[in-house]
C-alpha positions as CSV (number, residue, x, y, z in Angstrom):
1,M,76.0,2.3,-56.7
2,I,75.5,-1.5,-55.0
3,R,72.3,-2.6,-55.6
4,S,70.8,-4.5,-52.3
5,R,69.1,-8.3,-52.8
6,G,65.4,-8.7,-53.3
7,A,65.4,-5.0,-54.4
8,I,62.8,-5.0,-57.6
9,G,61.7,-1.9,-58.5
10,F,60.3,1.0,-56.5
11,A,59.1,0.6,-53.0
12,A,55.2,0.9,-52.6
13,A,54.1,4.6,-52.5
14,P,51.3,5.2,-49.8
15,V,48.5,6.2,-51.8
16,A,47.2,9.3,-51.1
17,S,43.2,9.8,-49.5
18,S,40.4,9.9,-52.0
19,R,39.6,13.5,-50.5
20,L,43.0,15.1,-51.4
21,I,42.4,13.6,-54.4
22,N,39.0,14.9,-54.4
23,A,40.4,18.5,-53.7
24,V,43.6,18.9,-56.2
25,A,41.0,17.7,-58.8
26,A,38.4,20.5,-57.8
27,S,40.6,22.5,-57.5
28,L,42.3,21.7,-60.9
29,A,38.7,22.1,-62.5
30,F,38.4,25.6,-61.1
31,G,42.0,26.9,-62.5
32,A,40.6,25.5,-66.1
33,A,36.8,27.0,-65.4
34,S,38.4,30.6,-64.6
35,L,40.8,30.4,-66.8
36,C,38.5,30.0,-69.5
37,L,36.2,32.5,-68.5
38,I,39.1,34.9,-68.5
39,S,40.1,34.1,-71.7
40,T,36.5,34.1,-73.1
41,L,36.4,38.0,-71.6
42,K,39.7,38.8,-72.9
43,V,38.7,37.6,-77.1
44,L,35.4,39.8,-76.5
45,A,37.0,42.8,-74.7
46,I,39.4,43.1,-78.1
47,K,36.6,42.6,-80.2
48,L,34.5,44.9,-78.6
49,M,37.6,47.5,-78.7
50,A,37.7,46.8,-82.8
51,M,34.6,47.9,-83.7
52,P,33.9,51.3,-85.2
53,I,32.1,53.6,-82.8
54,P,28.8,54.5,-84.9
55,M,28.2,58.0,-84.7
């Protein structure tokens, strides 16, 4: 593969808009929060099932 003259590194990539970056960040934050909530509920349910029922 022959390299063209004057080609240094990668071409400049277009920068995503700030609205898109904020939307991606918000969806990642929502996903992380829901994953933590589901994990917490799962641990609490397992602990509740392990407790003996008094009679």
